[in-house]
N, C-alpha and C positions, 0 to 999 in steps of 0.2 A: 704293766706289772712285768720288771724285769724278771725271768726265773734262772738268771745266770747260765745258761747251758751251753754246751758245745757239742759238736760233733761225737756222736761215739765211733769207736772203731777206731781212734787215734793213738793206734798202738806202736811201740817201738819196736825195732828188731831184736833179737836175741843177741847179745854181746858178748855173752860167755861161753863157755866149751859146749860144742855139740854133745846131746845125749845120746849114748848109744842104743840101739836096738837089743831087746833080751835076747840072748843065744847068736851064736855064729854061724854063719856059714861059709866053707870054704870058696865056694865061688865068687861070690860077691858080698858087699858090704854098702850100707848106707846109714843116715842117723836120721833121727825123727824131728822136723824141725818145730822151734818153740817159738812163740810169741807172747808180749808182756799185754795184758789186757787193762786198761786202765779202770779203776775202782771208783764207781761214783762216789763212795763215802770218802774219798782220799786218805783214807786209813784213820781219820780221826775219832772214830766213834768206838775204837778197839781200846780196851784196857791196856795199859802197860804191861808187858809180856806177852802180851801175844803176838803171833809172827806180824800181823799184818798193821800194827801200831804205828799209826804215820807213816804207812806206806800207802803212795799213789798209785801203786799196778801190782799186778801178779804173774808170776812167768807160766805159762801152761803149756803142755805138748799137744802138737795137735792130733786129730782122731785117728784113731787105727783100726784094721779087724777087731783087735782085741775088745776095744770100748762098743763096736757095733754087736760083740756078742753079747755083753752086758746089757746093750739098751733090747735085745729080744730075748733073754734070760728069763722062762718063764717065773722061775722063783723069785728072781730078783725083782719083777714087776708085780707079782701076787703081795709080796713084802712092802711094796712103794719104796725100794731103795737102789733102782736101776742107775736112777741119776746121779743119786751119792756116791755108788761105786766107780760111776764114769770120772765124776769130779777127784774123788780120791786119785784114780787112775793117772788124771793128765795134769795137777797141778805138781810143778817140779817140789816144791819145799813139801815135803813130807809130814812136818810138823804144824801144817796146817789141816784143822780137821773142818771139813766141808758145813758141818752142821754149825759150825761156831761163826760160820759168815755172815753177812747183815745180808737181808733178802735181796738189796738193791746191788749189791756186790755181787751175791751169787748169779744172779739174772744178768749180769754183763756179761761173766763166764761162759755161761751155759749158750747165750747168744753168740759170742766168740766161736764156742767150739762147733756150733752148727752150721758157722759160716765158713770155717776152716775145713769142716768135713763134707759139707755138701755144697756149698756157693750162699750169697746170700739172696737168689731168688727164693721165695717161700709161695708155693702156692698150695692154698686152702680152699674149703668151700665157707662161703660169706651168706648171713641170711641177711638181705635188705631189711633195713629197719622201718622204711614206710612201706612197702610192698610186701614183704615177707618170701621176696622170690630167693631161692638158694642159687646159688652158682660160684665158678672157681675164677677165682680174683688172686692176682700175683703182688706179693709187697714185698719190698728192697728191705732188706734186713740191714743193710748200711746205711740206711736211710732214717737212723734214728738219733736221737739227742740223750745226751745226759744231762739230769736234773740233779744238782749236787746239794738241793734242799735250802731254805734261807729262814733260817729261825731268826727272828728281829722283835726288838720288844716293840715296834711300834704294831705288830700283830698279835702283839700281845703273849709273847714266846719267849722265856728266858733261857738260853742254852746254860746249863750247868758246869760244862767242860769236862763231864766224866762221861759222856754217853747218855746222859740224862735229861730230860727237858720240865720248864715246869710252866704250866698255863694256869689262869683263874678262869672258873665254869661261869657263865654269865648268866645262868638265873639263879643259881644255890653259891655263887660266890665262892665255892670251895677250891681250894689250893690242890692243884695236882699234879704229881712227880709222875712222866711216863718215859719209856726206853723205847729205842727200835727193835723192831724182832728180827730175831736170827731164823736161818734153816730151821734149827732144831724148834724153834717157837712156832713157826708155821705150820711144821708137820705136826705137832700138838694140837695146834688149832684146828687143821682140817682132821684130825681124826678125832676128834670130839665134836664135831660137825656131824662127819660119817658116823659116830655113835647115837648118836640122836637120831637119824634116818633110820639108821638100821632098830631103834625101839619103839620107832614110830612115834617118836612126840617131836613136839614144835622145835626146830633147829634152831639153835640158839646162837647165832653165827657173831651178831652184834656185842652180845652180853660177853660172850667168850675173847673175841678182841680184846674188851676194855680190860677184862681179865686179864689179858696176856702181856698189855701193853702198860699197863699202871703200876705204880711200885709204891707209891706211897700216897695218901691222902690228910691234907694239910700235915704233911709230916709224919703221919701213922704210916709206917710201914706193915700193921700187923694185916694177916689175913680177913681177920673180922673185920676191920675197918674197909678192905677193897671190896669185901662181899658186899659190904652194907651199901656204900656206895652202888654196886651195880644194881641191888635189888630195887634200891631207888633212885637212881639219877633220870633227871625230868630229860625228855627227848632233847630238846635245846641243847642241852649242857652234853649229852653225847654224841650230835652232830657236832657241836663245836670240837670235843674233843678228839673226832675221828678226823676233821678236817685240820686240825692243828697239826696231827702226825702225818697227813699227807703234806703239809708245808715243809717239814723238816726231814722226811723221810728220801734220803738221795737213790735214785732209781735210773734205770735205763725209760726213757720214755719212746714207747713204741707206737706212738699216735701218728695214724697215715690217712692220707686222703682217701675216701673209697667214694667210686661213682657206679650207680647200679645201671647195667646192662639192659635190664628191663624197663625201668621207668625213670632211668636218669637222675633218679634220687641222689645227690652228692653231700657229703659230710665227711669231719674228720670220723676215724674210728680208731679204736685199741685195736692192735694187730692181735687176731686170736691164737693163741699159742694151743692149738690141737693136737691129737696123737700124731699126725703126718711132719710133726715140726721136724722129728729127726727120721722121718722116713718119707721124703719128698717122692713124689712120682718120677720117675726116672727112665 
């Protein structure tokens, strides 16, 4: 099956006026370079009026020491907003709210920021799926693909053209309308799972995801209809819905080849975005 993928990082150079560094120094001056990051969504799923509606790329400044301060701020890290502040600082168009970015577009910007700040070599600790040996492994962040999503009628998905999609659940035959998650939605989802963990109750990651993406059940947009679905959806229908979401959601594909140095096991692996993603060993 064709995934209609192209290499990520096909960024075009800044053709606008250079962006000045804040403050002035009488001895020297320089400008912070900017670059255009390709958006996996191509801007198709933002509503009219959003700054990225139908925009194929977004302009960002390259990271400076000011953004490094944000990434090490205990206050921002504790609040879980360090990355948000960095994105706010780096995105040139200040009318763009980082929380409103679709997750795939947000990921593309974060990866481009890391590459421009620290280079494309990403060394992190990996656990071999076969022998459980932990080892340092190097991934190339330039060796990524963009997945644009492929909603097709043949796969049982209807693109409504307004950022939502329809699919029919195979077991219950219920018609579901669902949307793509934004950074704000993802944050709410993660906070909910963390709340479950703190309360020492069963983590509801699956049901919380369904609540986050479903906007209507058989055309009924009420919270009662969505909550009833969540509490009663058969597992086969739940799996179908999550699979359909993956099919339509544009994102950066970080799958790369991994070969264990201990047992020689080899397989494709999702690049783990651990704490050292922005703090490589130097």
